[in-house]
VOLODO-387466 format. One record per residue (C-alpha): x, y, z; chain. Coordinates in Angstrom, 2 decimals, padded with zeros to 5 digits, m for minus. Example, Ala and Ser with C-alpha at 12.3 -4.5 7.8 and 13.67 -1.06 7.14 Angstrom:
BEGIN
SITE / 012.30 / m004.50 / 007.80 / A
SITE / 013.67 / m001.06 / 007.14 / A
END
This chain:
BEGIN
SITE / 016.83 / 011.93 / 024.89 / A
SITE / 013.80 / 011.52 / 027.13 / A
SITE / 011.94 / 014.28 / 025.28 / A
SITE / 012.64 / 012.86 / 021.82 / A
SITE / 009.89 / 011.10 / 019.93 / A
SITE / 010.97 / 007.73 / 018.56 / A
SITE / 010.78 / 007.00 / 014.83 / A
SITE / 010.95 / 003.30 / 014.02 / A
SITE / 012.68 / 002.91 / 010.66 / A
SITE / 012.14 / m000.28 / 008.68 / A
SITE / 015.09 / m001.33 / 006.52 / A
SITE / 017.40 / 001.03 / 008.38 / A
SITE / 020.47 / m000.74 / 007.00 / A
SITE / 019.24 / m000.38 / 003.40 / A
SITE / 019.45 / 002.51 / 000.97 / A
SITE / 016.10 / 004.14 / 001.66 / A
SITE / 015.63 / 003.32 / 005.34 / A
SITE / 019.28 / 004.15 / 005.93 / A
SITE / 018.76 / 007.57 / 004.41 / A
SITE / 015.84 / 008.19 / 006.76 / A
SITE / 017.79 / 007.00 / 009.79 / A
SITE / 020.79 / 009.19 / 008.98 / A
SITE / 018.62 / 012.25 / 008.34 / A
SITE / 017.04 / 011.90 / 011.78 / A
SITE / 020.36 / 011.24 / 013.49 / A
SITE / 021.99 / 014.23 / 011.79 / A
SITE / 019.14 / 016.65 / 012.45 / A
SITE / 020.61 / 019.54 / 014.46 / A
SITE / 017.27 / 020.01 / 016.23 / A
SITE / 017.32 / 016.41 / 017.55 / A
SITE / 013.54 / 016.32 / 017.56 / A
SITE / 013.39 / 012.56 / 017.02 / A
SITE / 015.33 / 009.47 / 018.05 / A
SITE / 015.94 / 006.56 / 015.68 / A
SITE / 014.88 / 003.01 / 016.35 / A
SITE / 016.54 / 001.09 / 013.54 / A
SITE / 014.55 / m002.03 / 012.64 / A
SITE / 016.56 / m004.79 / 010.99 / A
SITE / 016.65 / m008.56 / 010.72 / A
SITE / 020.39 / m008.47 / 011.32 / A
SITE / 021.19 / m006.30 / 014.36 / A
SITE / 024.75 / m007.66 / 014.41 / A
SITE / 025.56 / m006.55 / 010.85 / A
SITE / 028.28 / m003.97 / 010.23 / A
SITE / 025.71 / m001.44 / 008.99 / A
SITE / 023.61 / m001.92 / 012.11 / A
SITE / 026.69 / m001.40 / 014.28 / A
SITE / 027.44 / 001.86 / 012.46 / A
SITE / 023.91 / 003.09 / 013.19 / A
SITE / 024.21 / 002.08 / 016.84 / A
SITE / 027.51 / 003.95 / 017.12 / A
SITE / 025.80 / 007.03 / 015.65 / A
SITE / 023.14 / 006.95 / 018.35 / A
SITE / 020.38 / 004.72 / 016.97 / A
SITE / 018.59 / 002.09 / 019.02 / A
SITE / 018.92 / m001.10 / 016.97 / A
SITE / 016.04 / m003.58 / 017.26 / A
SITE / 015.56 / m006.93 / 015.55 / A
SITE / 012.28 / m007.67 / 013.77 / A
SITE / 011.06 / m009.66 / 010.80 / A
SITE / 008.61 / m008.22 / 008.27 / A
SITE / 007.03 / m011.67 / 007.97 / A
SITE / 006.26 / m011.72 / 011.71 / A
SITE / 003.61 / m009.21 / 012.78 / A
SITE / 004.24 / m009.87 / 016.47 / A
SITE / 007.93 / m009.00 / 016.20 / A
SITE / 006.99 / m005.83 / 014.32 / A
SITE / 004.39 / m004.85 / 016.91 / A
SITE / 007.01 / m005.25 / 019.63 / A
SITE / 009.51 / m003.20 / 017.60 / A
SITE / 006.95 / m000.41 / 017.03 / A
SITE / 005.74 / m000.22 / 020.64 / A
SITE / 006.55 / 003.12 / 022.20 / A
SITE / 007.35 / 004.75 / 018.87 / A
SITE / 005.66 / 007.98 / 017.80 / A
SITE / 006.27 / 007.36 / 014.10 / A
SITE / 007.32 / 004.63 / 011.69 / A
SITE / 008.91 / 004.68 / 008.27 / A
SITE / 007.67 / 001.63 / 006.39 / A
SITE / 009.37 / 000.31 / 003.26 / A
SITE / 009.70 / m003.10 / 001.62 / A
SITE / 012.23 / m004.41 / m000.88 / A
SITE / 010.72 / m006.20 / m003.86 / A
SITE / 014.15 / m006.96 / m005.33 / A
SITE / 015.03 / m009.05 / m002.30 / A
SITE / 011.82 / m011.04 / m002.64 / A
SITE / 010.96 / m011.05 / m006.35 / A
SITE / 007.40 / m011.58 / m005.14 / A
SITE / 004.72 / m008.90 / m005.11 / A
SITE / 002.53 / m011.19 / m002.99 / A
SITE / 005.17 / m011.41 / m000.26 / A
SITE / 005.76 / m007.67 / m000.44 / A
SITE / 002.04 / m007.01 / m000.04 / A
SITE / 001.85 / m009.41 / 002.90 / A
SITE / 004.75 / m007.62 / 004.58 / A
SITE / 003.03 / m004.26 / 004.13 / A
SITE / m000.10 / m005.72 / 005.70 / A
SITE / 001.98 / m006.79 / 008.69 / A
SITE / 003.52 / m003.31 / 008.99 / A
SITE / 000.08 / m001.68 / 008.92 / A
SITE / m001.28 / m004.09 / 011.53 / A
SITE / 001.76 / m003.61 / 013.76 / A
SITE / 001.48 / 000.18 / 013.54 / A
SITE / m002.18 / m000.07 / 014.54 / A
SITE / m001.45 / m002.53 / 017.37 / A
SITE / 001.38 / m000.37 / 018.74 / A
SITE / m000.55 / 002.90 / 018.52 / A
SITE / 001.89 / 004.60 / 016.16 / A
SITE / 000.76 / 008.19 / 015.59 / A
SITE / 002.28 / 008.84 / 012.13 / A
SITE / 003.37 / 006.33 / 009.51 / A
SITE / 005.16 / 007.21 / 006.31 / A
SITE / 004.62 / 004.40 / 003.84 / A
SITE / 007.05 / 004.34 / 000.93 / A
SITE / 004.93 / 003.35 / m002.02 / A
SITE / 004.45 / 003.38 / m005.79 / A
SITE / 001.53 / 003.31 / m008.18 / A
SITE / m000.57 / 000.23 / m008.81 / A
SITE / m000.07 / 000.38 / m012.58 / A
SITE / m003.08 / m001.88 / m013.19 / A
SITE / m005.25 / 001.15 / m012.49 / A
SITE / m003.70 / 002.75 / m015.57 / A
SITE / m003.11 / m000.34 / m017.72 / A
SITE / m005.70 / m003.06 / m017.08 / A
SITE / m004.53 / m006.66 / m017.22 / A
SITE / m006.64 / m007.03 / m020.36 / A
SITE / m004.60 / m004.33 / m022.13 / A
SITE / m002.14 / m006.18 / m024.36 / A
SITE / m000.03 / m003.11 / m025.09 / A
SITE / 002.01 / m004.27 / m022.10 / A
SITE / 002.50 / m007.94 / m021.18 / A
SITE / 000.99 / m009.23 / m017.96 / A
SITE / 003.63 / m010.67 / m015.63 / A
SITE / 003.30 / m013.45 / m013.06 / A
SITE / m000.30 / m013.85 / m014.16 / A
SITE / m001.68 / m010.75 / m012.44 / A
SITE / 000.69 / m007.78 / m012.59 / A
SITE / 001.88 / m005.24 / m015.09 / A
SITE / 004.80 / m003.82 / m013.06 / A
SITE / 005.12 / m006.21 / m010.09 / A
SITE / 007.51 / m004.07 / m008.02 / A
SITE / 005.05 / m001.17 / m008.34 / A
SITE / 001.75 / m003.02 / m008.15 / A
SITE / 002.38 / m004.84 / m004.87 / A
SITE / 003.23 / m001.58 / m003.10 / A
SITE / 000.28 / 000.26 / m004.60 / A
SITE / m002.12 / m002.54 / m003.70 / A
SITE / m000.87 / m002.51 / m000.11 / A
SITE / m001.79 / 001.15 / 000.48 / A
SITE / m005.29 / m000.01 / 001.33 / A
SITE / m004.06 / m001.93 / 004.39 / A
SITE / m002.90 / 001.27 / 006.11 / A
SITE / m006.20 / 002.98 / 005.29 / A
SITE / m008.27 / 000.02 / 006.48 / A
SITE / m006.24 / m000.19 / 009.70 / A
SITE / m007.07 / 003.43 / 010.45 / A
SITE / m003.41 / 004.33 / 010.80 / A
SITE / m002.49 / 008.01 / 010.32 / A
SITE / m000.40 / 007.65 / 007.19 / A
SITE / 001.45 / 009.75 / 004.64 / A
SITE / 001.97 / 007.85 / 001.39 / A
SITE / 005.32 / 008.82 / m000.10 / A
SITE / 005.79 / 008.12 / m003.80 / A
SITE / 009.45 / 007.64 / m004.69 / A
SITE / 011.07 / 008.41 / m008.06 / A
SITE / 013.59 / 006.34 / m010.05 / A
SITE / 016.76 / 005.78 / m008.04 / A
SITE / 019.81 / 007.18 / m009.79 / A
SITE / 021.74 / 004.56 / m007.79 / A
SITE / 020.37 / 002.06 / m010.28 / A
SITE / 023.23 / 003.27 / m012.47 / A
SITE / 025.66 / 001.99 / m009.83 / A
SITE / 024.07 / m001.18 / m008.50 / A
SITE / 021.47 / m002.34 / m011.01 / A
SITE / 023.42 / m002.28 / m014.27 / A
SITE / 021.42 / 000.68 / m015.59 / A
SITE / 024.47 / 002.87 / m016.11 / A
SITE / 026.72 / 003.30 / m019.16 / A
SITE / 027.69 / 000.09 / m020.93 / A
SITE / 030.42 / m000.27 / m023.53 / A
SITE / 029.07 / m001.30 / m026.90 / A
SITE / 030.76 / m003.41 / m029.60 / A
SITE / 032.02 / m000.16 / m031.15 / A
SITE / 033.86 / 000.76 / m027.95 / A
SITE / 031.51 / 003.65 / m027.19 / A
SITE / 029.45 / 003.95 / m024.02 / A
SITE / 025.65 / 003.84 / m024.08 / A
SITE / 022.80 / 004.07 / m021.63 / A
SITE / 019.90 / 002.00 / m022.92 / A
SITE / 016.37 / 002.85 / m021.83 / A
SITE / 012.98 / 002.51 / m023.56 / A
SITE / 011.97 / 006.10 / m022.84 / A
SITE / 012.12 / 007.76 / m026.25 / A
SITE / 012.21 / 011.52 / m025.70 / A
SITE / 010.09 / 011.43 / m022.54 / A
SITE / 011.33 / 012.85 / m019.25 / A
SITE / 011.90 / 010.63 / m016.23 / A
SITE / 011.70 / 011.79 / m012.61 / A
SITE / 014.64 / 010.61 / m010.52 / A
SITE / 016.21 / 010.99 / m007.10 / A
SITE / 019.34 / 010.15 / m005.16 / A
SITE / 018.48 / 007.69 / m002.38 / A
SITE / 020.23 / 009.80 / 000.25 / A
SITE / 017.86 / 012.70 / m000.47 / A
SITE / 014.78 / 010.68 / 000.54 / A
SITE / 015.59 / 010.80 / 004.25 / A
SITE / 015.54 / 014.59 / 004.68 / A
SITE / 012.20 / 014.70 / 002.85 / A
SITE / 010.75 / 012.07 / 005.20 / A
SITE / 012.08 / 013.94 / 008.23 / A
SITE / 010.31 / 017.12 / 007.12 / A
SITE / 007.07 / 015.15 / 006.69 / A
SITE / 007.37 / 013.75 / 010.22 / A
SITE / 007.87 / 017.30 / 011.52 / A
SITE / 004.63 / 018.51 / 009.88 / A
SITE / 001.98 / 015.88 / 010.61 / A
SITE / m000.85 / 018.36 / 010.28 / A
SITE / 000.15 / 019.14 / 006.73 / A
SITE / 000.93 / 015.64 / 005.51 / A
SITE / m001.08 / 012.98 / 007.38 / A
SITE / m003.66 / 011.53 / 005.03 / A
SITE / m001.83 / 012.90 / 002.00 / A
SITE / m000.20 / 011.19 / m000.95 / A
SITE / 002.91 / 013.07 / m002.05 / A
SITE / 005.69 / 012.32 / m004.50 / A
SITE / 009.32 / 013.38 / m004.40 / A
SITE / 012.02 / 013.80 / m007.06 / A
SITE / 015.25 / 015.72 / m007.49 / A
SITE / 015.10 / 016.22 / m011.24 / A
SITE / 013.07 / 015.47 / m014.37 / A
SITE / 015.19 / 014.80 / m017.44 / A
SITE / 015.12 / 013.02 / m020.76 / A
SITE / 017.59 / 010.16 / m021.08 / A
SITE / 019.46 / 012.22 / m023.70 / A
SITE / 019.87 / 014.99 / m021.12 / A
SITE / 021.11 / 012.44 / m018.58 / A
SITE / 023.61 / 011.08 / m021.12 / A
SITE / 024.90 / 014.61 / m021.79 / A
SITE / 025.34 / 015.19 / m018.06 / A
SITE / 027.15 / 011.87 / m017.61 / A
SITE / 029.47 / 012.70 / m020.52 / A
SITE / 030.38 / 015.97 / m018.82 / A
SITE / 030.88 / 014.44 / m015.39 / A
SITE / 032.61 / 011.19 / m016.37 / A
SITE / 034.79 / 012.70 / m019.08 / A
SITE / 033.69 / 010.15 / m021.68 / A
SITE / 031.20 / 010.30 / m024.52 / A
SITE / 028.01 / 008.71 / m023.19 / A
SITE / 025.31 / 008.18 / m025.80 / A
SITE / 021.62 / 007.41 / m025.40 / A
SITE / 020.59 / 004.10 / m026.96 / A
SITE / 016.83 / 004.41 / m027.28 / A
SITE / 015.33 / 000.93 / m027.38 / A
SITE / 011.77 / m000.33 / m027.40 / A
SITE / 010.16 / m001.74 / m024.26 / A
SITE / 010.06 / m005.12 / m026.03 / A
SITE / 013.81 / m005.01 / m026.57 / A
SITE / 014.47 / m004.01 / m022.96 / A
SITE / 012.24 / m006.79 / m021.64 / A
SITE / 014.39 / m009.21 / m023.62 / A
SITE / 017.71 / m008.13 / m022.09 / A
SITE / 017.60 / m011.22 / m019.92 / A
SITE / 018.75 / m010.02 / m016.51 / A
SITE / 016.53 / m010.86 / m013.49 / A
SITE / 013.62 / m008.42 / m013.52 / A
SITE / 014.22 / m007.17 / m017.09 / A
SITE / 010.55 / m007.72 / m018.00 / A
SITE / 009.42 / m005.87 / m014.87 / A
SITE / 011.81 / m002.97 / m015.56 / A
SITE / 010.83 / m002.86 / m019.23 / A
SITE / 007.19 / m002.52 / m018.24 / A
SITE / 008.12 / 000.14 / m015.69 / A
SITE / 009.85 / 002.27 / m018.30 / A
SITE / 006.89 / 001.82 / m020.64 / A
SITE / 004.63 / 003.06 / m017.82 / A
SITE / 006.94 / 006.03 / m017.26 / A
SITE / 006.85 / 006.93 / m020.94 / A
SITE / 003.17 / 006.31 / m021.62 / A
SITE / 002.01 / 008.22 / m018.53 / A
SITE / 004.69 / 010.91 / m018.46 / A
SITE / 002.30 / 013.77 / m017.70 / A
SITE / 000.65 / 011.97 / m014.77 / A
SITE / 003.95 / 010.85 / m013.26 / A
SITE / 005.46 / 014.32 / m013.30 / A
SITE / 002.33 / 015.68 / m011.69 / A
SITE / 002.55 / 013.02 / m008.98 / A
SITE / 006.22 / 013.75 / m008.19 / A
SITE / 006.68 / 017.38 / m007.29 / A
SITE / 010.24 / 018.69 / m007.59 / A
SITE / 009.30 / 022.05 / m006.05 / A
SITE / 007.69 / 020.38 / m003.02 / A
SITE / 010.68 / 018.05 / m002.75 / A
SITE / 013.06 / 021.01 / m002.57 / A
SITE / 010.88 / 022.61 / 000.08 / A
SITE / 011.05 / 019.42 / 002.13 / A
SITE / 014.78 / 019.04 / 001.46 / A
SITE / 016.50 / 022.33 / 000.57 / A
SITE / 019.71 / 020.40 / m000.14 / A
SITE / 018.00 / 018.13 / m002.69 / A
SITE / 020.50 / 017.22 / m005.42 / A
SITE / 019.95 / 017.69 / m009.13 / A
SITE / 021.04 / 014.81 / m011.34 / A
SITE / 024.23 / 016.65 / m012.23 / A
SITE / 025.07 / 017.24 / m008.58 / A
SITE / 024.39 / 013.59 / m007.78 / A
SITE / 026.51 / 012.42 / m010.74 / A
SITE / 029.42 / 014.65 / m009.72 / A
SITE / 029.30 / 013.29 / m006.18 / A
SITE / 029.01 / 009.67 / m007.29 / A
SITE / 031.12 / 009.65 / m010.46 / A
SITE / 033.73 / 007.29 / m009.04 / A
SITE / 031.01 / 004.78 / m008.09 / A
SITE / 029.45 / 004.55 / m011.56 / A
SITE / 031.08 / 001.49 / m013.17 / A
SITE / 032.51 / 001.80 / m016.67 / A
SITE / 033.50 / m001.55 / m018.17 / A
END
């Protein structure tokens, strides 16, 4: 243990941070030790990590001093924020600023910052093809993360910026999976037309991050994107039909229709899908499936993920 470098993992009890923590804990080479950073060190998930060998430390992303203390002595840090907990890009950006400052204060040698594009660089606020949300964003849960990249650069922290693809778990937890229509048939409704969408299983992010931490010379200062598969929604529907044993059809809707679905964040998600579709070529260039499989040789395809998670995908 004394020879292991410590990786401080933000959100270690969440989907993405948890994946990183488990990948480090399960690494047969035991090169790193996990310091799991959470607001709730007494939670059941935190206790599971502690039982697996993680050091569990309490910190608050809104408190830079608590973060600095949590990062002190760590070689690396995995930094991620959760827009969907906040529903505020401003708060998410402020939290990223705190993480960057804490990493600088604590002398962290390698930060991986989980990020996304600032879509306003592609679709200016003045461009009415996509509505502006909250007065100053196009895709708030993207834009806040993308805007915050500058804080790590300005702090002079050695950082790898890791672009994440669409979580397939959204089909389980976010209502983005098959829904029964009035005709009794099942549909997945996305405003993607015939464009391909890069996606990933959350559990596959951790092994990719671990490989990046193991190769600082190759990845510090780089911006890389990971994905397990690139498929049209029709292809995803065909795969789900095969795996779930039910006819799953693709209901291709417009971004305007999706934005009007009414669930919390529907306008944000509708704009996100429009960004995916309108900038398909860029997005696939930014998320490299071949590189992802080099980082994580066990990276799942969508079909493999669906087979593993079939029982978790709700069918009304």
